[in-house]
Backbone bond lengths (Angstrom), bond angles and torsions (degrees), N, CA, C in turn:
res aa  C-N    CA-C-N  psi(-1)  N-CA   C-N-CA  omega(-1)  CA-C   N-CA-C  phi
1 M - - - 1.427 - - 1.522 109.66 -
2 T 1.296 117.48 126.50 1.453 120.65 179.12 1.527 110.69 -102.63
3 T 1.301 114.57 150.88 1.464 119.23 -178.71 1.515 111.85 -100.27
4 G 1.317 117.90 -2.46 1.439 121.06 178.46 1.515 113.43 87.22
5 K 1.328 117.74 -2.29 1.454 121.67 178.74 1.523 109.42 -87.65
6 P 1.316 117.89 144.08 1.476 118.79 176.35 1.526 109.74 -68.04
7 A 1.320 114.70 153.01 1.470 120.71 179.75 1.512 109.56 -74.62
8 E 1.312 117.30 96.20 1.465 122.67 -179.06 1.515 112.08 -93.80
9 K 1.302 116.29 -7.56 1.439 120.75 -174.25 1.527 113.28 -62.52
10 H 1.330 116.76 -37.79 1.451 120.05 -174.15 1.520 113.56 -108.26
11 T 1.299 118.18 9.15 1.468 119.80 178.33 1.501 109.23 -93.31
12 K 1.325 115.26 138.67 1.465 120.53 178.62 1.507 108.88 -97.05
13 Q 1.299 115.95 139.32 1.440 120.59 175.83 1.530 108.85 -92.48
14 L 1.323 115.28 152.61 1.459 119.75 177.35 1.547 107.83 -70.36
15 P 1.310 116.14 145.36 1.479 118.66 179.66 1.525 110.33 -68.45
16 T 1.306 115.43 153.98 1.463 120.28 178.13 1.534 109.37 -78.44
17 V 1.309 115.70 163.02 1.470 119.94 179.72 1.532 109.28 -63.72
18 R 1.316 116.75 -40.01 1.477 120.10 177.89 1.524 111.05 -60.80
19 G 1.326 116.09 -42.89 1.473 120.69 178.84 1.507 111.76 -63.90
20 V 1.336 115.81 -40.68 1.470 120.30 178.22 1.523 110.24 -63.39
21 R 1.340 116.16 -46.21 1.471 119.80 -179.44 1.515 111.20 -60.03
22 R 1.308 116.21 -44.67 1.470 119.18 -178.34 1.523 111.30 -66.82
23 A 1.322 118.01 -41.57 1.456 121.43 179.36 1.530 110.73 -63.99
24 C 1.325 116.32 -43.11 1.465 119.74 -179.43 1.529 110.48 -64.26
25 A 1.308 116.60 -43.61 1.473 119.99 178.69 1.511 110.94 -60.76
26 R 1.317 117.10 -42.20 1.473 122.04 -179.58 1.530 110.26 -65.51
27 E 1.329 117.14 -43.82 1.471 120.62 -179.39 1.532 111.82 -65.10
28 L 1.329 116.30 -42.11 1.474 120.18 177.66 1.524 111.35 -64.72
29 Y 1.323 116.52 -41.90 1.461 120.59 179.23 1.545 110.42 -60.34
30 R 1.320 115.39 -45.68 1.472 119.14 -178.96 1.522 112.06 -65.41
31 A 1.342 116.31 -38.29 1.471 119.74 179.07 1.540 109.42 -67.18
32 A 1.315 116.69 -44.00 1.475 120.57 -179.96 1.534 110.51 -62.48
33 K 1.308 116.38 -37.94 1.460 120.93 179.72 1.540 110.43 -63.70
34 R 1.311 116.82 -38.95 1.459 120.76 178.98 1.532 113.07 -72.95
35 L 1.315 116.70 -22.69 1.458 120.80 176.42 1.533 111.36 -71.58
36 K 1.326 115.88 -24.68 1.467 122.99 -177.75 1.523 110.91 56.93
37 V 1.343 115.43 42.42 1.452 123.71 178.79 1.529 106.25 -129.96
38 Y 1.316 117.31 138.91 1.456 119.84 176.84 1.521 110.43 -72.98
39 I 1.315 115.57 125.69 1.467 121.92 175.37 1.511 107.05 -112.52
40 P 1.327 118.61 118.38 1.475 119.97 179.86 1.533 111.43 -60.61
41 P 1.302 117.16 148.08 1.474 120.81 -178.21 1.531 113.58 -55.97
42 E 1.331 117.41 -34.29 1.460 119.97 179.33 1.538 110.60 -64.44
43 R 1.329 116.29 -42.99 1.472 120.60 179.96 1.532 111.04 -69.83
44 M 1.326 115.29 -35.01 1.458 119.50 177.33 1.540 109.34 -64.63
45 A 1.311 116.52 -42.95 1.480 120.72 179.56 1.523 110.47 -66.63
46 E 1.321 117.89 -38.79 1.452 121.82 178.18 1.537 110.36 -64.46
47 A 1.328 115.85 -43.48 1.458 119.49 179.03 1.529 111.17 -65.08
48 E 1.341 115.48 -39.28 1.449 119.43 177.56 1.532 111.46 -61.63
49 K 1.334 116.33 -43.56 1.461 120.76 179.03 1.525 110.81 -61.41
50 L 1.336 116.51 -43.35 1.448 122.57 178.30 1.532 110.76 -62.28
51 Y 1.307 116.24 -48.35 1.463 122.65 -177.86 1.523 111.34 -62.73
52 V 1.323 116.29 -46.27 1.470 120.60 179.76 1.519 109.92 -61.35
53 G 1.334 117.75 -42.97 1.447 121.43 178.74 1.528 111.89 -59.07
54 K 1.322 116.25 -44.53 1.476 120.70 179.98 1.527 110.28 -65.84
55 V 1.317 116.41 -40.63 1.474 120.03 178.84 1.507 110.91 -63.43
56 L 1.327 117.18 -44.50 1.457 119.96 -179.16 1.535 111.76 -66.06
57 Q 1.329 117.35 -31.88 1.461 120.47 176.91 1.523 111.50 -68.48
58 N 1.324 116.91 -29.84 1.476 121.98 -177.28 1.524 111.44 -115.52
59 L 1.307 117.00 34.82 1.462 122.01 -172.77 1.526 112.87 -62.07
60 L 1.308 118.07 -38.83 1.466 120.23 179.86 1.522 111.63 -62.97
61 Y 1.333 116.66 -45.02 1.473 119.77 178.44 1.534 110.72 -61.74
62 I 1.304 115.13 -43.84 1.469 120.13 -178.20 1.510 111.42 -67.10
63 A 1.319 117.63 -38.54 1.462 120.44 178.12 1.539 110.69 -68.30
64 E 1.328 116.47 -38.94 1.470 119.62 178.75 1.531 111.61 -64.48
65 N 1.319 116.82 -36.73 1.459 121.37 -177.17 1.519 112.35 -103.02
66 G 1.295 118.06 26.11 1.443 122.63 -175.90 1.515 114.33 -57.96
67 S 1.319 117.72 -29.98 1.456 120.62 -179.17 1.527 112.17 -96.72
68 N 1.341 117.51 -1.32 1.454 121.52 -179.04 1.533 109.55 -106.42
69 R 1.309 115.87 88.70 1.464 121.87 -175.84 1.524 111.66 -62.32
70 K 1.322 117.53 -36.11 1.461 119.84 -179.43 1.523 110.74 -63.89
71 A 1.320 118.08 -44.13 1.467 121.39 179.42 1.533 110.02 -64.66
72 L 1.309 117.52 -38.91 1.465 120.04 179.08 1.529 111.36 -69.13
73 A 1.324 117.66 -37.70 1.465 120.92 176.78 1.532 109.35 -66.87
74 D 1.326 117.66 -38.38 1.472 120.45 175.32 1.514 110.77 -62.30
75 W 1.325 116.65 -41.74 1.468 121.82 177.90 1.546 109.65 -60.64
76 W 1.314 115.78 -43.31 1.475 120.36 178.39 1.527 109.86 -58.17
77 D 1.354 116.68 -47.10 1.469 121.49 -178.96 1.514 111.14 -58.23
78 E 1.310 117.14 -42.01 1.456 121.19 -176.23 1.518 113.69 -76.91
79 N 1.339 118.36 -34.73 1.449 121.36 -168.36 1.521 116.05 -109.91
80 V 1.307 117.79 -26.09 1.468 120.17 -170.27 1.521 112.88 -123.00
81 N 1.297 117.41 -35.69 1.459 122.93 -169.56 1.536 114.07 -51.84
82 A 1.312 116.55 -51.04 1.485 120.19 -174.66 1.520 111.43 -62.86
83 E 1.317 116.60 -41.08 1.472 120.00 -178.35 1.534 111.79 -68.36
84 V 1.310 116.56 -41.89 1.468 119.49 178.92 1.526 110.47 -69.19
85 A 1.330 117.14 -38.30 1.467 119.92 178.25 1.517 111.01 -62.20
86 A 1.325 117.14 -40.94 1.470 120.77 177.42 1.520 110.91 -66.03
87 L 1.300 116.78 -39.51 1.449 121.88 179.16 1.531 112.01 -65.33
88 W 1.316 116.02 -39.38 1.475 121.03 -178.75 1.510 112.76 -90.56
89 N 1.317 119.28 -3.25 1.467 123.90 -178.76 1.541 111.92 57.77
90 V 1.324 114.89 48.78 1.473 121.03 175.80 1.527 107.57 -127.13
91 E 1.301 115.42 162.99 1.462 120.51 178.10 1.533 109.60 -71.79
92 P 1.345 117.05 133.96 1.466 119.83 -178.85 1.529 112.90 -58.05
93 E 1.315 117.79 -35.98 1.472 120.74 -179.08 1.524 110.26 -64.78
94 K 1.335 116.88 -42.57 1.467 120.29 179.31 1.529 111.08 -65.22
95 L 1.317 115.84 -41.99 1.454 119.95 179.50 1.533 109.96 -65.22
96 A 1.322 117.56 -41.93 1.471 120.64 179.17 1.521 110.49 -61.14
97 R 1.328 116.95 -43.09 1.473 120.20 178.22 1.514 111.20 -64.39
98 A 1.348 116.22 -43.28 1.472 119.33 -178.82 1.526 109.82 -66.35
99 F 1.331 118.13 -39.18 1.454 120.32 179.48 1.521 110.90 -65.50
100 R 1.347 117.44 -44.69 1.462 119.22 179.13 1.515 111.52 -63.92
101 D 1.306 116.85 -37.58 1.452 121.07 178.68 1.534 110.84 -63.84
102 A 1.343 115.07 -43.10 1.448 120.56 -178.83 1.537 112.35 -74.96
103 F 1.311 116.24 -35.73 1.467 121.30 -173.89 1.533 111.75 -85.57
104 G 1.315 116.48 -27.35 1.465 119.09 178.95 1.505 112.70 92.61
105 G 1.323 118.47 26.18 1.458 120.34 -178.00 1.481 110.41 -114.54
């Protein structure tokens, strides 16, 4: 017997902008902590703004692969890693390793 309501039980909603901002800030903080290098607050904020912008541009891909940490870490490597590494003056390989370690991908 159907009630006429759409099946909402298994559909995922897109994350909110606030949720994206908080998650990006948390992921960057954890990666920076694993680098064991001081990142000034201004550069951290700049990297967060860059990362949030990239995530919002690719929100559908990120929402689709929300449970696939490896795919999301690969996306980070391709789209965000080099720019954040240049901003923080660290080697991209070290940042990629620190991000994967922190993110779980």
